[in-house]
C-alpha positions in Angstrom: -0.3 -0.2 0.0 2.7 2.3 0.4 6.1 3.3 -1.5 9.3 4.6 0.5 12.5 4.6 -1.2 15.2 5.9 -0.5 16.3 7.4 -4.1 19.6 9.2 -5.6 18.1 11.1 -8.4 18.3 14.8 -7.9 15.2 15.2 -9.8 12.6 14.2 -6.4 13.5 13.8 -2.6 10.8 11.7 -1.9 10.7 9.0 0.5 7.6 7.6 0.5 3.6 8.2 -0.8 1.0 6.7 0.8 -2.8 7.5 0.8 -5.1 7.3 3.6 -7.0 4.9 4.2 -10.1 6.6 3.0 -8.5 7.6 0.0 -9.4 11.5 0.7 -5.8 12.7 1.6 -2.5 11.4 0.4 0.5 12.0 2.7 4.4 11.9 1.2 7.9 11.9 3.0 10.5 13.8 1.8 14.1 14.7 2.4 13.4 17.6 4.3 10.1 16.8 6.0 6.5 15.3 5.1 3.3 17.1 3.3 -0.7 16.1 3.6 -2.5 17.0 0.5 -6.4 17.2 0.0 -7.8 14.6 -2.9 -11.3 16.0 -3.2 -11.0 17.2 -6.5 -9.2 16.0 -9.4 -7.8 19.7 -10.9 -6.7 20.7 -8.2 -3.9 19.3 -5.5 -4.2 21.6 -2.3 -1.8 21.6 0.2 -3.4 21.1 3.8 0.1 20.6 5.8 3.7 21.0 5.5 6.3 20.5 7.7 9.9 21.2 7.4 12.4 19.8 9.9 13.6 16.2 8.9 13.9 13.3 6.6 11.0 11.5 7.3 10.7 7.8 5.1 7.0 7.2 6.8 3.9 9.3 7.5 0.7 7.5 8.2 -2.5 9.7 8.8 -5.8 8.4 10.5 -8.3 9.3 7.6 -9.4 13.1 7.8 -7.7 13.5 11.7 -4.8 15.6 12.6 -3.4 13.0 13.7 -0.4 11.4 12.1 2.7 8.4 12.9 5.7 9.5 11.6 9.4 7.8 11.6 12.0 9.6 10.4 15.1 8.1 8.4 17.5 9.6 11.0 15.8 7.5 13.6 14.2 4.9 12.3 13.8 2.3 15.4 11.7 5.7 16.5 8.1 6.4 16.1 6.6 9.8 16.9 2.3 10.1 17.2 1.4 13.8 16.6 -1.6 16.2 16.1 -0.2 18.5 13.1 -2.6 21.1 13.3 -1.3 22.4 16.8 2.3 21.1 15.9 2.4 18.8 18.8 3.9 15.6 20.0 1.4 13.5 21.4 4.4 10.4 22.2 6.8 8.4 20.7 8.4 4.9 21.1 11.1 3.1 20.5 12.2 -0.3 19.5 14.5 -3.1 19.2 15.0 -2.6 15.4 14.2 -0.3 12.6 10.5 -0.1 11.6 9.4 -0.6 8.3 5.7 -0.4 8.7 2.8 1.4 10.2 -1.0 1.1 10.1 -3.9 2.1 12.2 -7.3 2.9 12.0 -9.4 4.0 15.2 -9.0 1.7 16.9 -5.5 -0.1 16.9 -2.1 1.3 15.6 0.1 -1.3 14.3 4.3 -1.0 14.6 5.6 -3.6 12.2 9.4 -4.5 12.4 11.1 -7.4 10.9 10.4 -10.3 13.0 7.8 -8.5 15.1 4.7 -7.1 15.2 3.1 -4.4 18.0 -0.6 -3.7 18.9 -0.8 -0.5 20.5 -4.6 0.7 21.9 -4.6 3.8 20.0 -7.0 5.9 22.8 -3.7 5.9 25.1 -1.2 4.4 23.2 -0.5 1.4 25.1 1.1 -1.3 23.6 -1.6 -4.8 24.3 0.1 -7.6 22.4 3.4 -7.9 20.5 3.3 -10.8 18.4 6.8 -12.1 18.3 9.3 -14.5 15.7 7.0 -14.1 12.7 8.4 -15.4 9.8 11.4 -13.0 8.4 9.7 -9.9 6.8 12.7 -7.3 5.7 10.5 -5.6 3.6 7.8 -4.9 6.2 4.7 -6.7 4.6 1.8 -6.2 6.5 -2.2 -4.4 6.0 -4.3 -3.7 8.8 -8.6 -3.0 8.0 -9.7 0.1 8.7 -13.3 -1.0 9.2 -14.3 -0.3 12.8 -16.2 -3.8 13.1 -13.3 -5.9 11.5 -10.0 -4.8 13.1 -8.0 -7.4 11.3 -4.3 -7.6 10.7 -2.7 -9.7 7.5 1.0 -10.3 7.3 3.4 -13.5 6.0 3.0 -16.9 7.8 6.2 -17.8 6.2 9.1 -16.2 3.8 9.0 -19.2 1.7 5.4 -19.7 0.8 2.7 -17.3 0.3 0.6 -17.7 3.3 -1.1 -15.5 5.1 -1.9 -14.9 8.6 -4.9 -13.3 10.0 -5.0 -11.7 14.1 -7.6 -10.2 15.4 -6.9 -7.2 16.6 -9.6 -6.4 19.0 -9.4 -10.2 20.7 -5.7 -10.0 20.0 -6.2 -13.9 19.1 -4.8 -15.3 15.6 -8.0 -16.7 13.4 -6.6 -18.8 10.3 -4.1 -19.3 8.3 -4.5 -19.1 4.4 -2.7 -20.3 2.2 -3.1 -18.0 -0.5 0.0 -18.8 -3.4 2.7 -21.0 -4.1 5.7 -18.0 -3.6 6.1 -16.0 -1.3 3.9 -12.5 -0.8 4.6 -9.5 -2.6 1.3 -7.6 -1.2 -2.1 -7.4 0.3 -4.7 -5.6 1.1 -8.0 -5.6 2.6 -11.5 -4.4 1.6 -12.7 -1.2 2.9 -14.9 -2.9 4.9 -12.8 -5.4 6.2 -14.4 -8.3 4.7 -12.2 -9.0 1.8 -8.8 -9.7 1.3 -6.5 -9.5 -1.9 -3.0 -11.3 -2.2 -0.5 -11.4 -4.9 2.9 -13.3 -4.9 6.7 -12.2 -6.0 6.2 -14.9 -9.4 3.4 -11.9 -9.6 0.9 -13.2 -13.0 -2.1 -14.6 -10.3 -4.2 -12.1 -8.3 -6.5 -13.4 -5.5 -9.4 -12.6 -2.9 -10.2 -14.2 0.0 -13.1 -14.2 2.3 -12.2 -12.7 5.7 -11.9 -14.5 8.5 -12.7 -18.5 6.8 -10.1 -17.2 4.3 -12.5 -19.0 1.6 -11.2 -18.1 -1.8 -13.9 -16.4 -4.3 -11.9 -14.5 -6.9 -9.0 -15.5 -8.9 -7.7 -12.7 -11.5 -4.6 -13.6 -13.9 -2.4 -9.9 -14.6 -0.5 -11.8 -17.3 2.0 -14.7 -17.9 5.0 -12.4 -18.3 7.7 -13.2 -15.5 9.6 -11.4 -13.1 6.8 -8.6 -12.7 6.6 -8.0 -8.9 3.4 -6.2 -7.8 3.9 -3.3 -6.0 0.4 -2.5 -4.7 -3.2 -3.6 -5.1 -6.5 -1.2 -3.7 -10.1 -2.4 -3.5 -12.9 0.5 -4.5 -15.6 1.9 -1.7 -17.8 -0.6 -2.9 -15.2 -3.8 -3.2 -16.8 -4.0 -6.8 -13.0 -2.8 -8.5 -9.5 -3.9 -7.9 -6.5 -2.2 -8.7 -3.0 -3.5 -9.0 0.1 -1.5 -10.1 3.4 -3.1 -10.6 7.0 -2.2 -12.6 5.3 -2.4 -15.7 3.7 0.6 -17.1 0.5 -1.0 -17.3 -2.0 -0.5 -14.1 -4.8 -3.6 -14.6 -8.3 -2.9 -12.9 -10.7 -6.3 -12.1 -13.7 -6.8 -11.9 -14.9 -8.4 -9.3 -18.2 -9.9 -10.3 -20.0 -13.9 -10.1 -20.8 -15.7 -12.8 -24.2 -15.3 -12.1 -23.8 -11.6 -12.5 -22.2 -11.7 -15.7 -24.8 -10.9 -18.7 -25.3 -14.2 -20.5 -23.7 -14.5 -23.5 -25.2 -15.4 -26.4 -24.6 -19.1 -27.6 -25.8 -18.4 -31.3 -23.2 -17.7 -33.4 -19.9 -19.6 -34.5 -18.3 -17.4 -31.2 -20.6 -18.9 -28.6 -20.7 -22.8 -30.0 -16.9 -22.0 -29.3 -16.7 -20.3 -26.3 -18.5 -22.9 -24.4 -16.8 -25.8 -26.3 -13.5 -24.2 -24.2 -15.4 -24.5 -20.8 -16.4 -27.9 -21.6 -13.3 -28.6 -22.6 -11.4 -27.7 -19.4 -13.1 -30.0 -17.4 -10.8 -32.9 -18.5 -7.6 -30.9 -18.9 -4.9 -31.1 -15.9 -5.6 -28.3 -13.1 -3.1 -25.8 -13.9 -4.7 -25.6 -17.2 -8.3 -25.4 -15.9 -8.0 -22.9 -14.2 -6.6 -20.5 -16.7 -9.7 -20.6 -18.0 -11.5 -19.6 -15.1 -9.3 -16.9 -13.9 -10.5 -13.6 -14.7 -9.0 -11.2 -17.0 -8.6 -7.6 -16.5 -11.4 -4.3 -17.6 -9.8 -1.8 -17.5 -6.1 -1.0 -18.3 -4.0 2.2 -17.6 -0.9 3.1 -19.4 1.9 5.2 -17.0 4.9 7.2 -18.2 6.9 5.5 -16.7 8.2 1.8 -16.1 10.2 0.4 -13.5 9.9 2.7 -10.9 7.8 2.1 -7.1 4.0 3.0 -7.5 1.6 3.4 -5.2 -2.8 2.9 -6.4 -6.1 3.5 -5.4 -9.4 4.0 -6.1 -11.4 6.4 -4.8 -14.9 8.1 -5.4 -13.8 11.9 -6.6 -16.6 14.3 -6.8 -19.0 11.4 -7.3 -17.2 9.6 -10.0 -14.6 6.6 -9.2 -10.8 7.1 -10.5 -7.8 6.1 -10.4 -4.8 6.9 -8.9 -1.3 6.2 -9.1 1.6 7.8 -7.1 4.8 7.1 -8.4 8.5 7.4 -7.4 9.2 9.7 -10.6 7.4 12.8 -7.7 3.7 12.4 -9.8 0.3 11.6 -8.4 -1.4 10.6 -12.2 -5.3 10.7 -12.1 -6.8 8.5 -14.2 -10.9 7.8 -15.4 -13.0 4.5 -15.2 -15.2 3.4 -17.4 -17.4 1.3 -14.6 -19.7 -0.1 -17.4 -17.3 -0.9 -20.3 -14.1 -0.6 -19.0 -11.6 -0.6 -21.2 -8.8 1.8 -21.2 -8.7 4.8 -18.6 -7.9 8.0 -20.0 -5.0 10.0 -18.1 -7.1 13.3 -16.9 -4.9 14.7 -14.6 -0.8 14.5 -13.0 0.0 16.5 -10.0 3.5 17.0 -8.9 4.0 16.3 -5.7 7.8 18.1 -4.9 8.2 21.5 -5.5 6.4 24.2 -5.7 4.5 23.2 -9.1 0.8 21.1 -8.9 -0.3 19.8 -11.9 2.5 19.5 -14.3 2.0 19.3 -18.3 2.7 15.4 -19.4 5.9 16.4 -21.8 7.4 17.7 -18.7 6.2 14.2 -16.9 7.0 12.1 -20.1 10.5 14.2 -20.4 11.2 13.0 -16.3 10.2 9.8 -16.9 12.8 9.0 -19.5 15.6 10.7 -17.4 14.8 8.4 -14.4 14.2 5.5 -16.4 18.3 6.2 -17.5 19.3 6.1 -13.8 19.7 2.9 -11.5 17.1 0.9 -10.3 15.6 2.0 -7.1 15.7 0.8 -3.9 13.1 -0.1 -0.8 13.6 1.5 1.9 12.7 -1.8 3.8 15.1 -3.3 1.9 17.9 -0.9 3.2 17.3 -1.5 6.1 19.7 -3.6 8.3 19.0 -5.4 11.5 20.6 -4.7 14.4 24.0 -5.5 14.8 23.1 -6.3 18.7 20.5 -9.0 18.6 20.5 -9.4 22.3 18.6 -6.3 22.2 15.7 -7.7 21.3 15.5 -9.6 24.4 16.4 -7.5 26.5 13.7 -6.7 29.4 11.7 -3.9 28.3 11.4 -0.4 29.9 7.9 0.5 31.0 6.0 3.2 28.3 2.7 3.7 30.4 2.1 3.0 33.8 -0.1 -0.6 34.7 1.5 -2.5 31.2 3.1 -5.5 31.6 6.7 -5.4 30.8 6.8 -8.2 28.7 4.0 -6.6 25.9 6.5 -3.8 26.1 8.8 -3.2 23.2 12.2 -2.2 24.3 13.3 0.9 25.0 16.8 3.1 24.7 18.2 4.1 28.1 18.9 7.3 26.2 15.5 7.6 23.4 12.8 6.1 26.1 9.8 5.8 24.7 7.8 8.6 27.1 4.4 10.0 26.9 3.5 13.7 27.3 2.1 13.6 30.6 -0.7 12.5 32.6 -3.1 14.1 29.9 -2.2 12.3 27.2 -5.9 9.7 27.3 -7.0 13.2 27.7 -6.0 14.4 25.1 -7.0 12.2 22.5 -10.3 11.8 24.1 -10.9 15.9 23.1 -10.0 15.1 19.7 -13.1 12.3 19.6 -15.9 14.3 21.4 -15.2 18.0 20.6 -13.5 17.3 17.5 -16.0 15.2 15.1 -15.5 16.2 11.7 -11.7 16.4 12.2 -11.7 12.8 14.0 -15.0 10.4 14.2 -16.1 9.2 17.1 -15.4 5.3 17.4 -18.5 3.7 17.1 -18.8 0.6 19.8 
């Protein structure tokens, strides 16, 4: 779902890009700070906030609130939770190794390390549970449902095959293990309701959708047969009827989630109708791998980026009552495409906005010129892949220092003596409660 790079390209100082939970805003981290943009319009990319201080490699915003979780490149083991409108730091935590990903919803905040996951209660930031000794996860691959009712966490259950572990962050119990792929996982995403999970493997040819939490396979789509394709991101539409997949190729695929009974009946008259029925019948007598290809769905719509080989993150969102495909790329631009929800086909590039620098909405010629130069540069190296594990593994097993009174030491991440995680006084809980109770338009209260 996110993009984090150590780019050496002087044309773009982008370190991180990600959409918030409902795709109403976009957050970017740069070598000089971070910015938040509103996605309420197509023609304009309005900047909500800019913080200039340090290089930010992770910045996650909680819906449309002023609550943000940030990690700097200089202190990759330290998480800061801030209220950006009041320029106030709510709390900070330090961990035994570098933070690879942060996910949050209105109930929980998840911190992903290479071999462990920490689950915080977002109301008081206490550590509720620690999932230790997870399979090595150097890319920090994990996804968290934004739903209040289905607060599910998904992460790789193996680094050898594509198993997905589903964990309930409310009951703090593991729910199920989904054998999604034969190859290790490359991308995961929940739908907005937390009832479906889409997966892709490192092979990058097949995308599957499972029901949650039972793990039943619902859909299977073939992105292509080309090998060595890396799926960078997956994204559901708000109504969960469409699924987008972006990769290291120039093509972004959009699939339509419809069952056989939802599809319009094919014309059985004529040669083509007869040939189609014959293929379906013969598929029952073919080997399993071959017959599965006949049953795999193909892309409903496609969009073409002016760049290839650059990391990107995609989103499907409704802007001004129309569904659009958004792609934020490592070249420093946000691309806005239209989607025909009835006919599909080729998506038209409506607008492109510059994410770094002063100008926004630059011409397509400028984008193509920039991408041409960048394609000749060295391939990007992901932030998570460039993070080295701590030199002293003994820190992982060291006794944790309690951050908030009353929290069991075993559930706390390791606290450095000089940079221990400390709460900002005794008003932390009241501070967050104030946001929830008296600023509903900014921070919608949790519905129990």
